N, C-alpha and C positions, 0 to 999 in steps of 0.2 A: 931325206931332207925334211925338216919340220917347218911349219909356218912361223915366220918371224913374229915377234910380239908387235902389238899395234904401235907402241912408241918407236920400235925399230923401223916399222913401215913408214911412219911419218918422217922420221929422220932421213931415211933414204929419199923420200920425195923431196924434202927440203934440199938435200945435197944435190940431187939431179936438177933441181929448179933454181939453183943459186944465181944463175946469170939471167934468169927471166925477169921481165918487169914485175914489180911488186904486186900489182893488181892481178896479173896472171897467176903468179905463185899463190896468192891468197885464194883465188878461185879454184885452183887445183886442189889445195888443201881442203877447201869447203866441199868440193865435189867428192873428194876421197872420203870425207867423213859421212856425207850423205850416202855414198855407195856402201860404206861399211855398215851403216844403220840398216840398209835394205838387204844386203847380201852377205854380210859377215866376211869370212875368209874364202868364199867360193872362188875367188880369183886364183887361188893357189892351185886348183886342179883344172883350170880352164886354159884354153889357148888364148892368152892375152893379146898376142900379136894379131891373130886372126880377128879378134873383136875390135881392134883399132881401125880396120879397113872401113867398116860401115860408118864409123864416127867421122872419118875424113870425108867420105862421100856425103854425109849429112852437112858438114861444114861447107862443102862446095855448093850444095843445093841452097843453103842459107844465103850465101853470097850471090848466087844467081837470082834468088828471090829479091834480094836487096836491089839488084839492078832492075828487075821487072817492076818493083815498087817505086822506082825513081829515087831511092835513097842514096845511091851512088851510080856513077856512070860505069859502063862496061870497061872503059879504059882505066878508070880508077881501081876497079875490082880485079883487073888482070894480074897484078902482082900477087895478090892474095891467092888467086886461083893457081898461079904458077907455083907458089910456095906449097900449096896443098898437094899439087902433083908431085913435087919433089919429096914431100913427106911420105906420100904413097910409095914412091920408088925406094926410099930408105926402109920403109916397113917390109917391102918385098925382100930387100937384102937381109934384114934381120930374120925374116921367116926362113930364108934359105940357110942362114947360119945356124938356125935352130934345127935344121934338118927336116923341115916340113915344107918342101917347095910348093905344094899345092894348097897349103893352108888347112889341110885335114888333120 
């Protein structure tokens, strides 16, 4: 399998993000462009699912820090923390479907 062209990559991102809020989709596309500038197509030979786990952990830490900084209450942050936990579980399921149950 060969690396899809960059326009094909962007189109796939757009299609997968069609139901997301506009500002989230815009940030996804911007971060993809930033990543492309830094890393090119290195993603094609990497374990992309395994790399998502630390990103979810980072998001959880950011929410916890927002609670500690008094920006939101723990009660208000709970739904986001729950959603991140669910995202983690879905990633584990994807990892198993990819045949890499331990992330290696």
